[in-house]
FIKOLPA-325927 format. One record per atom (N, C-alpha, C): residue in three letters; atom name; y, x, z. Coordinates in steps of 0.001 Angstrom, whole numbers, plus 500000, padded with zeros to 6 digits. Layout:
REM residues N
@rest ALA	atom CA	Y Y	X X	Z Z
...
REM end
This chain:
REM residues 107
@rest MET	atom N	Y 472076	X 515457	Z 516293
@rest MET	atom CA	Y 473232	X 515666	Z 515601
@rest MET	atom C	Y 474225	X 516169	Z 516735
@rest SER	atom N	Y 475235	X 516956	Z 516526
@rest SER	atom CA	Y 476164	X 517410	Z 517265
@rest SER	atom C	Y 477424	X 516227	Z 517388
@rest PHE	atom N	Y 478045	X 516017	Z 518513
@rest PHE	atom CA	Y 478822	X 515459	Z 518577
@rest PHE	atom C	Y 480115	X 514937	Z 517588
@rest ARG	atom N	Y 480470	X 516455	Z 517335
@rest ARG	atom CA	Y 481419	X 516526	Z 516307
@rest ARG	atom C	Y 481081	X 516362	Z 514834
@rest LEU	atom N	Y 479529	X 516645	Z 514679
@rest LEU	atom CA	Y 479145	X 516422	Z 513330
@rest LEU	atom C	Y 479537	X 514313	Z 513037
@rest VAL	atom N	Y 478690	X 514089	Z 514247
@rest VAL	atom CA	Y 478691	X 512670	Z 514250
@rest VAL	atom C	Y 480334	X 512084	Z 513909
@rest LEU	atom N	Y 481438	X 512651	Z 514709
@rest LEU	atom CA	Y 483061	X 512081	Z 514950
@rest LEU	atom C	Y 483492	X 512506	Z 513568
@rest LEU	atom N	Y 482778	X 513251	Z 512926
@rest LEU	atom CA	Y 483350	X 513702	Z 511696
@rest LEU	atom C	Y 482988	X 512930	Z 510664
@rest ILE	atom N	Y 481429	X 512432	Z 510812
@rest ILE	atom CA	Y 481199	X 511304	Z 509570
@rest ILE	atom C	Y 481918	X 510157	Z 509873
@rest LEU	atom N	Y 481927	X 509716	Z 511218
@rest LEU	atom CA	Y 482401	X 508289	Z 511308
@rest LEU	atom C	Y 484359	X 508354	Z 510784
@rest THR	atom N	Y 484646	X 509270	Z 510940
@rest THR	atom CA	Y 486059	X 509419	Z 510687
@rest THR	atom C	Y 486243	X 509512	Z 509200
@rest SER	atom N	Y 485435	X 510151	Z 508660
@rest SER	atom CA	Y 485637	X 510198	Z 507168
@rest SER	atom C	Y 484983	X 508870	Z 506361
@rest LEU	atom N	Y 484274	X 508258	Z 507158
@rest LEU	atom CA	Y 483959	X 506875	Z 506593
@rest LEU	atom C	Y 484928	X 505869	Z 506684
@rest LEU	atom N	Y 485716	X 505825	Z 508018
@rest LEU	atom CA	Y 486849	X 504938	Z 508420
@rest LEU	atom C	Y 487828	X 505252	Z 507255
@rest LEU	atom N	Y 488140	X 506438	Z 507348
@rest LEU	atom CA	Y 489412	X 506898	Z 506344
@rest LEU	atom C	Y 489349	X 506922	Z 505106
@rest GLY	atom N	Y 488005	X 506925	Z 504733
@rest GLY	atom CA	Y 487774	X 507464	Z 503067
@rest GLY	atom C	Y 488421	X 506364	Z 502384
@rest GLY	atom N	Y 488479	X 504770	Z 502344
@rest GLY	atom CA	Y 488917	X 503949	Z 501379
@rest GLY	atom C	Y 490247	X 503380	Z 501657
@rest CYS	atom N	Y 490864	X 504089	Z 502558
@rest CYS	atom CA	Y 492448	X 503592	Z 503069
@rest CYS	atom C	Y 493407	X 504296	Z 502676
@rest PRO	atom N	Y 494421	X 503451	Z 501925
@rest PRO	atom CA	Y 495719	X 504099	Z 501672
@rest PRO	atom C	Y 496514	X 504873	Z 502747
@rest THR	atom N	Y 496726	X 505738	Z 502887
@rest THR	atom CA	Y 497457	X 506137	Z 503983
@rest THR	atom C	Y 498914	X 506496	Z 503329
@rest GLY	atom N	Y 500079	X 506841	Z 504296
@rest GLY	atom CA	Y 501299	X 507520	Z 503976
@rest GLY	atom C	Y 501426	X 508699	Z 502825
@rest ASN	atom N	Y 500341	X 509275	Z 502886
@rest ASN	atom CA	Y 500176	X 510535	Z 502147
@rest ASN	atom C	Y 499739	X 509933	Z 500848
@rest GLN	atom N	Y 498853	X 508834	Z 500736
@rest GLN	atom CA	Y 499012	X 508089	Z 499539
@rest GLN	atom C	Y 500114	X 507706	Z 498704
@rest MET	atom N	Y 500685	X 506555	Z 499597
@rest MET	atom CA	Y 502065	X 506082	Z 499468
@rest MET	atom C	Y 503024	X 506827	Z 498823
@rest SER	atom N	Y 502968	X 508094	Z 499284
@rest SER	atom CA	Y 504107	X 509380	Z 499182
@rest SER	atom C	Y 503908	X 509574	Z 497615
@rest ARG	atom N	Y 502836	X 509435	Z 496925
@rest ARG	atom CA	Y 502807	X 509695	Z 495577
@rest ARG	atom C	Y 503252	X 508863	Z 494475
@rest VAL	atom N	Y 503249	X 507555	Z 495001
@rest VAL	atom CA	Y 503833	X 506436	Z 494133
@rest VAL	atom C	Y 505322	X 506817	Z 494122
@rest ASN	atom N	Y 505481	X 506596	Z 492757
@rest ASN	atom CA	Y 507173	X 506531	Z 492454
@rest ASN	atom C	Y 507714	X 505341	Z 491421
@rest VAL	atom N	Y 508816	X 504979	Z 491818
@rest VAL	atom CA	Y 509718	X 504155	Z 490931
@rest VAL	atom C	Y 509745	X 504487	Z 489565
@rest GLY	atom N	Y 509383	X 503464	Z 488705
@rest GLY	atom CA	Y 508912	X 503929	Z 487226
@rest GLY	atom C	Y 508007	X 504047	Z 486562
@rest MET	atom N	Y 506909	X 504192	Z 487843
@rest MET	atom CA	Y 505170	X 504677	Z 487133
@rest MET	atom C	Y 504712	X 503079	Z 486635
@rest THR	atom N	Y 504139	X 503068	Z 485712
@rest THR	atom CA	Y 503310	X 501897	Z 485379
@rest THR	atom C	Y 502261	X 501247	Z 486342
@rest ARG	atom N	Y 501736	X 500250	Z 486123
@rest ARG	atom CA	Y 501071	X 499455	Z 487073
@rest ARG	atom C	Y 499749	X 500485	Z 487426
@rest GLN	atom N	Y 499106	X 500793	Z 486070
@rest GLN	atom CA	Y 498000	X 501708	Z 485911
@rest GLN	atom C	Y 498009	X 502823	Z 486594
@rest GLN	atom N	Y 499235	X 503372	Z 486873
@rest GLN	atom CA	Y 499340	X 504712	Z 487472
@rest GLN	atom C	Y 499300	X 504341	Z 488823
@rest ALA	atom N	Y 499998	X 503402	Z 489216
@rest ALA	atom CA	Y 499769	X 503091	Z 490877
@rest ALA	atom C	Y 498413	X 502718	Z 491263
@rest VAL	atom N	Y 497821	X 502009	Z 490380
@rest VAL	atom CA	Y 496654	X 501774	Z 491036
@rest VAL	atom C	Y 495721	X 503046	Z 491020
@rest ASP	atom N	Y 495660	X 503660	Z 490070
@rest ASP	atom CA	Y 495190	X 504921	Z 490271
@rest ASP	atom C	Y 495175	X 505906	Z 491176
@rest ILE	atom N	Y 496381	X 506027	Z 492117
@rest ILE	atom CA	Y 496786	X 506629	Z 493123
@rest ILE	atom C	Y 495961	X 505674	Z 494554
@rest MET	atom N	Y 496564	X 504411	Z 494162
@rest MET	atom CA	Y 496402	X 503823	Z 495699
@rest MET	atom C	Y 494769	X 502844	Z 495732
@rest GLY	atom N	Y 494191	X 502877	Z 494623
@rest GLY	atom CA	Y 492966	X 502164	Z 494325
@rest GLY	atom C	Y 493473	X 500627	Z 493995
@rest ARG	atom N	Y 492150	X 499925	Z 493872
@rest ARG	atom CA	Y 492208	X 498384	Z 493545
@rest ARG	atom C	Y 492572	X 497664	Z 494677
@rest PRO	atom N	Y 493616	X 497147	Z 494128
@rest PRO	atom CA	Y 494389	X 495948	Z 495434
@rest PRO	atom C	Y 493599	X 495082	Z 496209
@rest ASP	atom N	Y 493806	X 494735	Z 497329
@rest ASP	atom CA	Y 493090	X 493763	Z 497957
@rest ASP	atom C	Y 493995	X 492098	Z 497421
@rest GLY	atom N	Y 494687	X 492419	Z 496916
@rest GLY	atom CA	Y 495357	X 491050	Z 496467
@rest GLY	atom C	Y 496628	X 491161	Z 495886
@rest ASP	atom N	Y 497339	X 489942	Z 495057
@rest ASP	atom CA	Y 498532	X 490538	Z 494302
@rest ASP	atom C	Y 499143	X 488932	Z 494348
@rest MET	atom N	Y 500391	X 489054	Z 494194
@rest MET	atom CA	Y 501206	X 487790	Z 494048
@rest MET	atom C	Y 502300	X 488036	Z 492758
@rest VAL	atom N	Y 502387	X 486994	Z 492009
@rest VAL	atom CA	Y 502994	X 487118	Z 490606
@rest VAL	atom C	Y 503989	X 485986	Z 491063
@rest ALA	atom N	Y 505207	X 486533	Z 490670
@rest ALA	atom CA	Y 506405	X 485558	Z 490489
@rest ALA	atom C	Y 507099	X 486009	Z 489324
@rest GLY	atom N	Y 507176	X 485224	Z 488229
@rest GLY	atom CA	Y 507762	X 485505	Z 486886
@rest GLY	atom C	Y 507271	X 486731	Z 486389
@rest ASN	atom N	Y 508021	X 487529	Z 486138
@rest ASN	atom CA	Y 508000	X 489148	Z 485804
@rest ASN	atom C	Y 507803	X 490225	Z 486577
@rest ALA	atom N	Y 507790	X 489685	Z 488079
@rest ALA	atom CA	Y 507704	X 490150	Z 489266
@rest ALA	atom C	Y 506232	X 490433	Z 489780
@rest GLU	atom N	Y 505597	X 491309	Z 490359
@rest GLU	atom CA	Y 504228	X 491445	Z 490839
@rest GLU	atom C	Y 504231	X 492233	Z 492032
@rest ALA	atom N	Y 503295	X 491965	Z 493003
@rest ALA	atom CA	Y 503403	X 492876	Z 494298
@rest ALA	atom C	Y 501756	X 492833	Z 494424
@rest LEU	atom N	Y 501320	X 493985	Z 494501
@rest LEU	atom CA	Y 499905	X 494445	Z 494738
@rest LEU	atom C	Y 499913	X 494789	Z 496450
@rest THR	atom N	Y 498783	X 494374	Z 497056
@rest THR	atom CA	Y 498849	X 494267	Z 498435
@rest THR	atom C	Y 497535	X 494938	Z 498956
@rest TYR	atom N	Y 497718	X 495873	Z 499880
@rest TYR	atom CA	Y 496605	X 496735	Z 500207
@rest TYR	atom C	Y 496544	X 496511	Z 501731
@rest SER	atom N	Y 495798	X 495402	Z 502278
@rest SER	atom CA	Y 495762	X 494737	Z 503343
@rest SER	atom C	Y 495253	X 495798	Z 504463
@rest ASN	atom N	Y 495822	X 495381	Z 505677
@rest ASN	atom CA	Y 495606	X 496061	Z 506964
@rest ASN	atom C	Y 494960	X 497531	Z 506800
@rest ARG	atom N	Y 495816	X 498410	Z 506316
@rest ARG	atom CA	Y 495322	X 500073	Z 506129
@rest ARG	atom C	Y 496006	X 500895	Z 507004
@rest LEU	atom N	Y 495542	X 501899	Z 507038
@rest LEU	atom CA	Y 496397	X 502991	Z 508167
@rest LEU	atom C	Y 497673	X 503459	Z 507411
@rest MET	atom N	Y 498410	X 503376	Z 508570
@rest MET	atom CA	Y 500039	X 504149	Z 508646
@rest MET	atom C	Y 499951	X 505541	Z 508961
@rest SER	atom N	Y 499247	X 506081	Z 509739
@rest SER	atom CA	Y 499128	X 507509	Z 510260
@rest SER	atom C	Y 497502	X 507593	Z 510860
@rest GLY	atom N	Y 497315	X 508715	Z 511272
@rest GLY	atom CA	Y 495768	X 508908	Z 511619
@rest GLY	atom C	Y 495410	X 508220	Z 512798
@rest TRP	atom N	Y 496129	X 507324	Z 513667
@rest TRP	atom CA	Y 495644	X 506340	Z 514420
@rest TRP	atom C	Y 495186	X 505242	Z 514291
@rest GLY	atom N	Y 494166	X 504828	Z 514609
@rest GLY	atom CA	Y 493570	X 503444	Z 514206
@rest GLY	atom C	Y 493698	X 502347	Z 514367
@rest TRP	atom N	Y 494875	X 502169	Z 515333
@rest TRP	atom CA	Y 495471	X 501029	Z 515788
@rest TRP	atom C	Y 496914	X 500920	Z 515181
@rest ASP	atom N	Y 497252	X 501769	Z 514205
@rest ASP	atom CA	Y 498524	X 501891	Z 513620
@rest ASP	atom C	Y 498171	X 501331	Z 512235
@rest ARG	atom N	Y 498203	X 500047	Z 511758
@rest ARG	atom CA	Y 497886	X 499171	Z 510711
@rest ARG	atom C	Y 498712	X 498427	Z 510233
@rest ALA	atom N	Y 499067	X 498376	Z 508948
@rest ALA	atom CA	Y 499715	X 497676	Z 508266
@rest ALA	atom C	Y 499562	X 497365	Z 506693
@rest ASP	atom N	Y 500011	X 496120	Z 506315
@rest ASP	atom CA	Y 499610	X 496029	Z 505057
@rest ASP	atom C	Y 500706	X 496856	Z 504027
@rest TYR	atom N	Y 500196	X 497460	Z 503142
@rest TYR	atom CA	Y 501287	X 498164	Z 502062
@rest TYR	atom C	Y 501336	X 497333	Z 501080
@rest HIS	atom N	Y 502354	X 497517	Z 499930
@rest HIS	atom CA	Y 502696	X 496432	Z 498865
@rest HIS	atom C	Y 503270	X 497840	Z 498167
@rest VAL	atom N	Y 502827	X 497748	Z 496577
@rest VAL	atom CA	Y 503464	X 498103	Z 495409
@rest VAL	atom C	Y 504123	X 497100	Z 494719
@rest LEU	atom N	Y 505570	X 496993	Z 494455
@rest LEU	atom CA	Y 506088	X 495876	Z 493933
@rest LEU	atom C	Y 506362	X 496346	Z 492358
@rest LEU	atom N	Y 506039	X 495622	Z 491488
@rest LEU	atom CA	Y 506447	X 496050	Z 489855
@rest LEU	atom C	Y 507124	X 494786	Z 489457
@rest THR	atom N	Y 508136	X 495282	Z 488234
@rest THR	atom CA	Y 508929	X 494215	Z 487757
@rest THR	atom C	Y 508445	X 494915	Z 486060
@rest ASP	atom N	Y 508153	X 493695	Z 485170
@rest ASP	atom CA	Y 507671	X 494042	Z 484295
@rest ASP	atom C	Y 506850	X 495317	Z 483940
@rest GLY	atom N	Y 505780	X 495373	Z 484765
@rest GLY	atom CA	Y 504863	X 496357	Z 484751
@rest GLY	atom C	Y 505086	X 497571	Z 485335
@rest ARG	atom N	Y 506252	X 497959	Z 485862
@rest ARG	atom CA	Y 506800	X 499046	Z 486369
@rest ARG	atom C	Y 507024	X 499188	Z 487788
@rest VAL	atom N	Y 506865	X 500194	Z 488257
@rest VAL	atom CA	Y 506895	X 499920	Z 490138
@rest VAL	atom C	Y 508492	X 500185	Z 490472
@rest THR	atom N	Y 509189	X 499338	Z 491114
@rest THR	atom CA	Y 510200	X 499014	Z 491665
@rest THR	atom C	Y 510438	X 499048	Z 492929
@rest GLY	atom N	Y 509356	X 499196	Z 493759
@rest GLY	atom CA	Y 509497	X 499404	Z 494947
@rest GLY	atom C	Y 508285	X 499486	Z 495920
@rest TYR	atom N	Y 507938	X 500354	Z 496935
@rest TYR	atom CA	Y 506438	X 500329	Z 497525
@rest TYR	atom C	Y 507023	X 500879	Z 499385
@rest GLY	atom N	Y 505709	X 500385	Z 499883
@rest GLY	atom CA	Y 505808	X 500272	Z 501377
@rest GLY	atom C	Y 504975	X 499726	Z 502350
@rest PRO	atom N	Y 505102	X 499933	Z 503160
@rest PRO	atom CA	Y 504520	X 498850	Z 504305
@rest PRO	atom C	Y 505307	X 497912	Z 504576
@rest GLY	atom N	Y 505126	X 496683	Z 504977
@rest GLY	atom CA	Y 505710	X 495459	Z 505345
@rest GLY	atom C	Y 505106	X 494224	Z 504978
@rest VAL	atom N	Y 506088	X 493136	Z 504646
@rest VAL	atom CA	Y 505726	X 491998	Z 504390
@rest VAL	atom C	Y 506371	X 491519	Z 503133
@rest VAL	atom N	Y 505580	X 491111	Z 501961
@rest VAL	atom CA	Y 506378	X 490566	Z 500886
@rest VAL	atom C	Y 507021	X 489268	Z 500757
@rest ARG	atom N	Y 508207	X 489163	Z 500336
@rest ARG	atom CA	Y 508882	X 487977	Z 500383
@rest ARG	atom C	Y 509562	X 487332	Z 498909
@rest GLN	atom N	Y 509751	X 486552	Z 498480
@rest GLN	atom CA	Y 510312	X 485972	Z 497239
@rest GLN	atom C	Y 511562	X 485730	Z 497638
@rest ASN	atom N	Y 512759	X 486366	Z 497252
@rest ASN	atom CA	Y 514258	X 486436	Z 497459
@rest ASN	atom C	Y 515149	X 486249	Z 496370
@rest ALA	atom N	Y 516041	X 485571	Z 496470
@rest ALA	atom CA	Y 517183	X 485507	Z 495230
@rest ALA	atom C	Y 516588	X 485180	Z 494115
@rest GLY	atom N	Y 515771	X 484366	Z 493951
@rest GLY	atom CA	Y 515225	X 483549	Z 492683
@rest GLY	atom C	Y 513826	X 483759	Z 492412
@rest PRO	atom N	Y 513289	X 482974	Z 491728
@rest PRO	atom CA	Y 511730	X 483167	Z 491196
@rest PRO	atom C	Y 511343	X 484408	Z 490422
@rest ASN	atom N	Y 512074	X 485263	Z 490508
@rest ASN	atom CA	Y 511279	X 486387	Z 489491
@rest ASN	atom C	Y 511872	X 487702	Z 490622
@rest VAL	atom N	Y 511989	X 487411	Z 491860
@rest VAL	atom CA	Y 512531	X 488735	Z 492432
@rest VAL	atom C	Y 511466	X 488731	Z 494234
@rest LEU	atom N	Y 510856	X 490013	Z 493965
@rest LEU	atom CA	Y 509998	X 489986	Z 495402
@rest LEU	atom C	Y 510566	X 491073	Z 496034
@rest MET	atom N	Y 510563	X 491168	Z 497320
@rest MET	atom CA	Y 511111	X 492236	Z 498060
@rest MET	atom C	Y 510224	X 492483	Z 499068
@rest ILE	atom N	Y 509915	X 493784	Z 499850
@rest ILE	atom CA	Y 509715	X 494309	Z 500972
@rest ILE	atom C	Y 510181	X 494202	Z 502082
@rest VAL	atom N	Y 509703	X 493539	Z 503131
@rest VAL	atom CA	Y 510537	X 493459	Z 504618
@rest VAL	atom C	Y 509769	X 494654	Z 505435
@rest PRO	atom N	Y 510291	X 495594	Z 505729
@rest PRO	atom CA	Y 509537	X 496514	Z 506340
@rest PRO	atom C	Y 509429	X 495948	Z 507686
@rest LEU	atom N	Y 508217	X 496340	Z 508304
@rest LEU	atom CA	Y 507757	X 496078	Z 509930
@rest LEU	atom C	Y 508668	X 496875	Z 510555
@rest ARG	atom N	Y 509055	X 498226	Z 510217
@rest ARG	atom CA	Y 509709	X 498710	Z 511181
@rest ARG	atom C	Y 510609	X 499947	Z 510057
@rest PRO	atom N	Y 511619	X 500332	Z 510790
@rest PRO	atom CA	Y 512721	X 500943	Z 509836
@rest PRO	atom C	Y 511703	X 502487	Z 509204
@rest ILE	atom N	Y 511867	X 502452	Z 508063
@rest ILE	atom CA	Y 511020	X 503732	Z 507121
@rest ILE	atom C	Y 512354	X 505295	Z 507196
@rest ARG	atom N	Y 511571	X 505889	Z 507694
@rest ARG	atom CA	Y 512522	X 507180	Z 507871
@rest ARG	atom C	Y 512233	X 507928	Z 506508
REM end
């Protein structure tokens, strides 16, 4: 096998199941939970606080570089997307409010 073919196969395997910024850019505020899951795939975890929920996609690629990893989150209130992106989810301003604290500024 040629080096390029091996590299292509390994890259495909590593990136195949990982949500990237490209997939996250297809998520929109107002979508249903199912629509977000259809785009992002099954979450690695979730957090529920009253009528708020955070779907977590752990340690995923943010860019094409293998060392550029972060947790992605999709925030929902009453089953609808209210926020999304990389960072850390925190409960804030009461028992029914979840927010994403970005790891770095979102452009």
